[in-house]
Backbone atoms as SQL, in Angstrom:
CREATE TABLE atoms (id INTEGER PRIMARY KEY, chain TEXT, resi INTEGER, resn TEXT, atom TEXT, x REAL, y REAL, z REAL);
INSERT INTO atoms VALUES
  (1, 'A', 1, 'MET', 'N', 18.899, -8.283, -21.072),
  (2, 'A', 1, 'MET', 'CA', 18.123, -9.446, -20.734),
  (3, 'A', 1, 'MET', 'C', 18.744, -10.086, -19.501),
  (4, 'A', 2, 'TYR', 'N', 17.907, -10.663, -18.696),
  (5, 'A', 2, 'TYR', 'CA', 18.355, -11.234, -17.433),
  (6, 'A', 2, 'TYR', 'C', 17.824, -12.652, -17.271),
  (7, 'A', 3, 'SER', 'N', 18.592, -13.456, -16.548),
  (8, 'A', 3, 'SER', 'CA', 18.102, -14.771, -16.170),
  (9, 'A', 3, 'SER', 'C', 16.928, -14.582, -15.215),
  (10, 'A', 4, 'ARG', 'N', 15.957, -15.488, -15.278),
  (11, 'A', 4, 'ARG', 'CA', 14.826, -15.440, -14.351),
  (12, 'A', 4, 'ARG', 'C', 14.862, -16.601, -13.369),
  (13, 'A', 5, 'GLU', 'N', 15.960, -17.366, -13.411),
  (14, 'A', 5, 'GLU', 'CA', 16.086, -18.559, -12.571),
  (15, 'A', 5, 'GLU', 'C', 16.821, -18.223, -11.273),
  (16, 'A', 6, 'ILE', 'N', 16.244, -18.637, -10.144),
  (17, 'A', 6, 'ILE', 'CA', 16.907, -18.481, -8.856),
  (18, 'A', 6, 'ILE', 'C', 16.405, -19.589, -7.931),
  (19, 'A', 7, 'ASP', 'N', 17.324, -20.273, -7.288),
  (20, 'A', 7, 'ASP', 'CA', 16.986, -21.361, -6.357),
  (21, 'A', 7, 'ASP', 'C', 16.023, -22.378, -6.975),
  (22, 'A', 8, 'GLY', 'N', 16.224, -22.707, -8.267),
  (23, 'A', 8, 'GLY', 'CA', 15.395, -23.692, -8.940),
  (24, 'A', 8, 'GLY', 'C', 14.009, -23.208, -9.326),
  (25, 'A', 9, 'GLN', 'N', 13.749, -21.933, -9.143),
  (26, 'A', 9, 'GLN', 'CA', 12.443, -21.361, -9.456),
  (27, 'A', 9, 'GLN', 'C', 12.582, -20.386, -10.625),
  (28, 'A', 10, 'THR', 'N', 11.599, -20.370, -11.513),
  (29, 'A', 10, 'THR', 'CA', 11.564, -19.398, -12.604),
  (30, 'A', 10, 'THR', 'C', 10.644, -18.262, -12.199),
  (31, 'A', 11, 'LEU', 'N', 11.189, -17.062, -12.167),
  (32, 'A', 11, 'LEU', 'CA', 10.419, -15.893, -11.757),
  (33, 'A', 11, 'LEU', 'C', 9.744, -15.237, -12.957),
  (34, 'A', 12, 'THR', 'N', 8.606, -14.627, -12.702),
  (35, 'A', 12, 'THR', 'CA', 7.920, -13.805, -13.692),
  (36, 'A', 12, 'THR', 'C', 8.155, -12.355, -13.305),
  (37, 'A', 13, 'LEU', 'N', 8.908, -11.632, -14.130),
  (38, 'A', 13, 'LEU', 'CA', 9.253, -10.251, -13.821),
  (39, 'A', 13, 'LEU', 'C', 8.282, -9.298, -14.502),
  (40, 'A', 14, 'ALA', 'N', 7.960, -8.209, -13.810),
  (41, 'A', 14, 'ALA', 'CA', 7.036, -7.211, -14.336),
  (42, 'A', 14, 'ALA', 'C', 7.428, -5.842, -13.788),
  (43, 'A', 15, 'PRO', 'N', 6.984, -4.764, -14.440),
  (44, 'A', 15, 'PRO', 'CA', 7.282, -3.427, -13.927),
  (45, 'A', 15, 'PRO', 'C', 6.573, -3.201, -12.598),
  (46, 'A', 16, 'SER', 'N', 7.287, -2.625, -11.648),
  (47, 'A', 16, 'SER', 'CA', 6.708, -2.383, -10.329),
  (48, 'A', 16, 'SER', 'C', 5.930, -1.073, -10.263),
  (49, 'A', 17, 'GLY', 'N', 6.204, -0.164, -11.213),
  (50, 'A', 17, 'GLY', 'CA', 5.616, 1.170, -11.132),
  (51, 'A', 17, 'GLY', 'C', 6.511, 2.144, -10.388),
  (52, 'A', 18, 'TRP', 'N', 7.606, 1.640, -9.830),
  (53, 'A', 18, 'TRP', 'CA', 8.571, 2.458, -9.103),
  (54, 'A', 18, 'TRP', 'C', 9.771, 2.755, -10.000),
  (55, 'A', 19, 'THR', 'N', 10.450, 3.860, -9.703),
  (56, 'A', 19, 'THR', 'CA', 11.736, 4.155, -10.334),
  (57, 'A', 19, 'THR', 'C', 12.731, 4.509, -9.244),
  (58, 'A', 20, 'TYR', 'N', 14.006, 4.310, -9.549),
  (59, 'A', 20, 'TYR', 'CA', 15.092, 4.700, -8.653),
  (60, 'A', 20, 'TYR', 'C', 16.205, 5.235, -9.539),
  (61, 'A', 21, 'ASN', 'N', 16.673, 6.443, -9.265),
  (62, 'A', 21, 'ASN', 'CA', 17.675, 7.095, -10.120),
  (63, 'A', 21, 'ASN', 'C', 17.237, 7.082, -11.584),
  (64, 'A', 22, 'SER', 'N', 15.966, 7.350, -11.826),
  (65, 'A', 22, 'SER', 'CA', 15.373, 7.401, -13.175),
  (66, 'A', 22, 'SER', 'C', 15.407, 6.056, -13.905),
  (67, 'A', 23, 'THR', 'N', 15.531, 4.966, -13.174),
  (68, 'A', 23, 'THR', 'CA', 15.547, 3.621, -13.761),
  (69, 'A', 23, 'THR', 'C', 14.357, 2.830, -13.219),
  (70, 'A', 24, 'PHE', 'N', 13.672, 2.113, -14.105),
  (71, 'A', 24, 'PHE', 'CA', 12.523, 1.321, -13.680),
  (72, 'A', 24, 'PHE', 'C', 12.953, 0.182, -12.760),
  (73, 'A', 25, 'VAL', 'N', 12.183, -0.033, -11.713),
  (74, 'A', 25, 'VAL', 'CA', 12.389, -1.141, -10.786),
  (75, 'A', 25, 'VAL', 'C', 11.380, -2.228, -11.152),
  (76, 'A', 26, 'LEU', 'N', 11.847, -3.464, -11.238),
  (77, 'A', 26, 'LEU', 'CA', 10.977, -4.600, -11.541),
  (78, 'A', 26, 'LEU', 'C', 10.579, -5.312, -10.251),
  (79, 'A', 27, 'TYR', 'N', 9.545, -6.126, -10.315),
  (80, 'A', 27, 'TYR', 'CA', 9.207, -7.020, -9.207),
  (81, 'A', 27, 'TYR', 'C', 8.927, -8.391, -9.784),
  (82, 'A', 28, 'ASP', 'N', 9.042, -9.405, -8.931),
  (83, 'A', 28, 'ASP', 'CA', 8.655, -10.739, -9.392),
  (84, 'A', 28, 'ASP', 'C', 7.299, -11.078, -8.789),
  (85, 'A', 29, 'ARG', 'N', 6.462, -11.677, -9.611),
  (86, 'A', 29, 'ARG', 'CA', 5.085, -11.966, -9.200),
  (87, 'A', 29, 'ARG', 'C', 5.004, -13.094, -8.183),
  (88, 'A', 30, 'GLU', 'N', 6.036, -13.916, -8.121),
  (89, 'A', 30, 'GLU', 'CA', 6.007, -15.060, -7.197),
  (90, 'A', 30, 'GLU', 'C', 6.206, -14.630, -5.748),
  (91, 'A', 31, 'THR', 'N', 7.111, -13.688, -5.484),
  (92, 'A', 31, 'THR', 'CA', 7.411, -13.309, -4.096),
  (93, 'A', 31, 'THR', 'C', 7.203, -11.828, -3.820),
  (94, 'A', 32, 'GLY', 'N', 7.041, -11.023, -4.874),
  (95, 'A', 32, 'GLY', 'CA', 6.914, -9.578, -4.688),
  (96, 'A', 32, 'GLY', 'C', 8.237, -8.878, -4.446),
  (97, 'A', 33, 'SER', 'N', 9.342, -9.612, -4.555),
  (98, 'A', 33, 'SER', 'CA', 10.661, -8.990, -4.388),
  (99, 'A', 33, 'SER', 'C', 10.869, -7.920, -5.452),
  (100, 'A', 34, 'LEU', 'N', 11.580, -6.852, -5.081),
  (101, 'A', 34, 'LEU', 'CA', 11.904, -5.785, -6.020),
  (102, 'A', 34, 'LEU', 'C', 13.305, -5.987, -6.563),
  (103, 'A', 35, 'TRP', 'N', 13.488, -5.689, -7.853),
  (104, 'A', 35, 'TRP', 'CA', 14.749, -5.912, -8.559),
  (105, 'A', 35, 'TRP', 'C', 15.180, -4.638, -9.264),
  (106, 'A', 36, 'TYR', 'N', 16.450, -4.263, -9.064),
  (107, 'A', 36, 'TYR', 'CA', 17.010, -3.058, -9.669),
  (108, 'A', 36, 'TYR', 'C', 18.167, -3.446, -10.589),
  (109, 'A', 37, 'PRO', 'N', 18.155, -2.976, -11.846),
  (110, 'A', 37, 'PRO', 'CA', 19.247, -3.326, -12.761),
  (111, 'A', 37, 'PRO', 'C', 20.530, -2.583, -12.420),
  (112, 'A', 38, 'ASP', 'N', 21.641, -3.318, -12.391),
  (113, 'A', 38, 'ASP', 'CA', 22.957, -2.699, -12.243),
  (114, 'A', 38, 'ASP', 'C', 23.867, -3.280, -13.319),
  (115, 'A', 39, 'ARG', 'N', 25.145, -3.067, -13.219),
  (116, 'A', 39, 'ARG', 'CA', 26.076, -3.489, -14.276),
  (117, 'A', 39, 'ARG', 'C', 26.254, -4.999, -14.378),
  (118, 'A', 40, 'LYS', 'N', 25.840, -5.739, -13.370),
  (119, 'A', 40, 'LYS', 'CA', 26.047, -7.190, -13.367),
  (120, 'A', 40, 'LYS', 'C', 24.758, -7.985, -13.517),
  (121, 'A', 41, 'GLY', 'N', 23.625, -7.319, -13.535),
  (122, 'A', 41, 'GLY', 'CA', 22.358, -8.021, -13.644),
  (123, 'A', 41, 'GLY', 'C', 21.280, -7.298, -12.874),
  (124, 'A', 42, 'LEU', 'N', 20.348, -8.050, -12.317),
  (125, 'A', 42, 'LEU', 'CA', 19.308, -7.480, -11.467),
  (126, 'A', 42, 'LEU', 'C', 19.634, -7.808, -10.022),
  (127, 'A', 43, 'MET', 'N', 19.643, -6.792, -9.168),
  (128, 'A', 43, 'MET', 'CA', 19.927, -6.969, -7.748),
  (129, 'A', 43, 'MET', 'C', 18.619, -6.877, -6.975),
  (130, 'A', 44, 'GLY', 'N', 18.379, -7.869, -6.107),
  (131, 'A', 44, 'GLY', 'CA', 17.211, -7.817, -5.238),
  (132, 'A', 44, 'GLY', 'C', 17.396, -6.716, -4.212),
  (133, 'A', 45, 'ILE', 'N', 16.461, -5.766, -4.171),
  (134, 'A', 45, 'ILE', 'CA', 16.614, -4.632, -3.255),
  (135, 'A', 45, 'ILE', 'C', 15.585, -4.647, -2.134),
  (136, 'A', 46, 'GLN', 'N', 14.613, -5.564, -2.227),
  (137, 'A', 46, 'GLN', 'CA', 13.632, -5.699, -1.159),
  (138, 'A', 46, 'GLN', 'C', 12.928, -7.040, -1.320),
  (139, 'A', 47, 'GLY', 'N', 12.604, -7.671, -0.202),
  (140, 'A', 47, 'GLY', 'CA', 11.832, -8.905, -0.249),
  (141, 'A', 47, 'GLY', 'C', 12.675, -10.152, -0.034),
  (142, 'A', 48, 'LYS', 'N', 12.110, -11.297, -0.395),
  (143, 'A', 48, 'LYS', 'CA', 12.734, -12.603, -0.174),
  (144, 'A', 48, 'LYS', 'C', 14.135, -12.683, -0.763),
  (145, 'A', 49, 'TYR', 'N', 14.356, -12.055, -1.925),
  (146, 'A', 49, 'TYR', 'CA', 15.644, -12.166, -2.610),
  (147, 'A', 49, 'TYR', 'C', 16.521, -10.926, -2.426),
  (148, 'A', 50, 'PHE', 'N', 16.366, -10.249, -1.291),
  (149, 'A', 50, 'PHE', 'CA', 17.199, -9.087, -0.969),
  (150, 'A', 50, 'PHE', 'C', 18.684, -9.454, -1.057),
  (151, 'A', 51, 'LYS', 'N', 19.432, -8.639, -1.785),
  (152, 'A', 51, 'LYS', 'CA', 20.878, -8.801, -2.004),
  (153, 'A', 51, 'LYS', 'C', 21.233, -10.051, -2.802),
  (154, 'A', 52, 'ARG', 'N', 20.265, -10.668, -3.469),
  (155, 'A', 52, 'ARG', 'CA', 20.535, -11.763, -4.404),
  (156, 'A', 52, 'ARG', 'C', 20.568, -11.178, -5.806),
  (157, 'A', 53, 'ARG', 'N', 21.176, -11.897, -6.742),
  (158, 'A', 53, 'ARG', 'CA', 21.350, -11.354, -8.082),
  (159, 'A', 53, 'ARG', 'C', 20.822, -12.314, -9.145),
  (160, 'A', 54, 'LEU', 'N', 20.145, -11.736, -10.136),
  (161, 'A', 54, 'LEU', 'CA', 19.780, -12.440, -11.364),
  (162, 'A', 54, 'LEU', 'C', 20.764, -11.958, -12.418),
  (163, 'A', 55, 'PRO', 'N', 21.628, -12.834, -12.937),
  (164, 'A', 55, 'PRO', 'CA', 22.677, -12.382, -13.852),
  (165, 'A', 55, 'PRO', 'C', 22.136, -11.945, -15.211),
  (166, 'A', 56, 'GLU', 'N', 22.882, -11.053, -15.823),
  (167, 'A', 56, 'GLU', 'CA', 22.558, -10.617, -17.178),
  (168, 'A', 56, 'GLU', 'C', 22.882, -11.738, -18.157),
  (169, 'A', 57, 'ILE', 'N', 22.042, -11.924, -19.156),
  (170, 'A', 57, 'ILE', 'CA', 22.280, -12.902, -20.216),
  (171, 'A', 57, 'ILE', 'C', 22.947, -12.163, -21.372),
  (172, 'A', 58, 'PRO', 'N', 24.087, -12.652, -21.855),
  (173, 'A', 58, 'PRO', 'CA', 24.754, -11.959, -22.965),
  (174, 'A', 58, 'PRO', 'C', 23.826, -11.833, -24.176),
  (175, 'A', 59, 'SER', 'N', 23.795, -10.645, -24.738),
  (176, 'A', 59, 'SER', 'CA', 22.984, -10.392, -25.929),
  (177, 'A', 59, 'SER', 'C', 23.614, -9.243, -26.705),
  (178, 'A', 60, 'ARG', 'N', 23.092, -8.995, -27.893),
  (179, 'A', 60, 'ARG', 'CA', 23.591, -7.871, -28.675),
  (180, 'A', 60, 'ARG', 'C', 22.453, -7.290, -29.502),
  (181, 'A', 61, 'ASP', 'N', 22.554, -5.994, -29.766),
  (182, 'A', 61, 'ASP', 'CA', 21.621, -5.331, -30.671),
  (183, 'A', 61, 'ASP', 'C', 22.184, -5.449, -32.070),
  (184, 'A', 62, 'ILE', 'N', 21.331, -5.761, -33.014),
  (185, 'A', 62, 'ILE', 'CA', 21.803, -5.965, -34.381),
  (186, 'A', 62, 'ILE', 'C', 20.707, -5.510, -35.348),
  (187, 'A', 63, 'GLN', 'N', 21.102, -4.902, -36.434),
  (188, 'A', 63, 'GLN', 'CA', 20.133, -4.495, -37.447),
  (189, 'A', 63, 'GLN', 'C', 19.688, -5.714, -38.249),
  (190, 'A', 64, 'TRP', 'N', 18.452, -5.640, -38.784),
  (191, 'A', 64, 'TRP', 'CA', 17.886, -6.776, -39.494),
  (192, 'A', 64, 'TRP', 'C', 18.763, -7.209, -40.666),
  (193, 'A', 65, 'GLY', 'N', 19.290, -6.258, -41.442),
  (194, 'A', 65, 'GLY', 'CA', 20.119, -6.605, -42.599),
  (195, 'A', 65, 'GLY', 'C', 21.359, -7.387, -42.205),
  (196, 'A', 66, 'THR', 'N', 21.978, -6.995, -41.103),
  (197, 'A', 66, 'THR', 'CA', 23.156, -7.709, -40.603),
  (198, 'A', 66, 'THR', 'C', 22.763, -9.113, -40.162),
  (199, 'A', 67, 'TRP', 'N', 21.658, -9.211, -39.410),
  (200, 'A', 67, 'TRP', 'CA', 21.176, -10.523, -38.964),
  (201, 'A', 67, 'TRP', 'C', 20.910, -11.432, -40.164),
  (202, 'A', 68, 'LYS', 'N', 20.208, -10.892, -41.155),
  (203, 'A', 68, 'LYS', 'CA', 19.821, -11.697, -42.318),
  (204, 'A', 68, 'LYS', 'C', 21.047, -12.190, -43.080),
  (205, 'A', 69, 'SER', 'N', 22.116, -11.371, -43.142),
  (206, 'A', 69, 'SER', 'CA', 23.323, -11.831, -43.840),
  (207, 'A', 69, 'SER', 'C', 24.076, -12.877, -43.018),
  (208, 'A', 70, 'GLU', 'N', 24.018, -12.784, -41.695),
  (209, 'A', 70, 'GLU', 'CA', 24.691, -13.770, -40.839),
  (210, 'A', 70, 'GLU', 'C', 23.878, -15.057, -40.698),
  (211, 'A', 71, 'TYR', 'N', 22.573, -14.939, -40.747),
  (212, 'A', 71, 'TYR', 'CA', 21.670, -16.088, -40.576),
  (213, 'A', 71, 'TYR', 'C', 20.648, -16.085, -41.712),
  (214, 'A', 72, 'PRO', 'N', 21.074, -16.399, -42.940),
  (215, 'A', 72, 'PRO', 'CA', 20.205, -16.238, -44.118),
  (216, 'A', 72, 'PRO', 'C', 18.971, -17.142, -44.133),
  (217, 'A', 73, 'TYR', 'N', 18.949, -18.188, -43.351),
  (218, 'A', 73, 'TYR', 'CA', 17.797, -19.097, -43.357),
  (219, 'A', 73, 'TYR', 'C', 16.824, -18.814, -42.212),
  (220, 'A', 74, 'SER', 'N', 16.983, -17.665, -41.554),
  (221, 'A', 74, 'SER', 'CA', 16.058, -17.279, -40.484),
  (222, 'A', 74, 'SER', 'C', 14.661, -17.064, -41.049),
  (223, 'A', 75, 'LYS', 'N', 13.671, -17.339, -40.224),
  (224, 'A', 75, 'LYS', 'CA', 12.279, -17.114, -40.614),
  (225, 'A', 75, 'LYS', 'C', 11.613, -16.242, -39.565),
  (226, 'A', 76, 'ILE', 'N', 10.701, -15.413, -40.012),
  (227, 'A', 76, 'ILE', 'CA', 9.933, -14.560, -39.111),
  (228, 'A', 76, 'ILE', 'C', 8.603, -15.249, -38.844),
  (229, 'A', 77, 'LEU', 'N', 8.248, -15.376, -37.577),
  (230, 'A', 77, 'LEU', 'CA', 6.965, -15.969, -37.198),
  (231, 'A', 77, 'LEU', 'C', 5.959, -14.860, -36.971),
  (232, 'A', 78, 'ARG', 'N', 4.756, -15.069, -37.427),
  (233, 'A', 78, 'ARG', 'CA', 3.701, -14.063, -37.225),
  (234, 'A', 78, 'ARG', 'C', 2.618, -14.598, -36.343);
């Protein structure tokens, strides 16, 4: 997961239809800038935010049973 905030603006990220090194490239709908995921987040590779970075947001993958035992009062919204 990545932050979508840059220069006080919230970007809407979507698949660009492009790949690079077998990895999907994203674009933002506000400026059309292209974003490539690397080890530190999303790097702007073309457009207004060239060489700018959207940082990765810390997250973890967890199985439902583990989540439910750690957060027993969680509710699922439908």
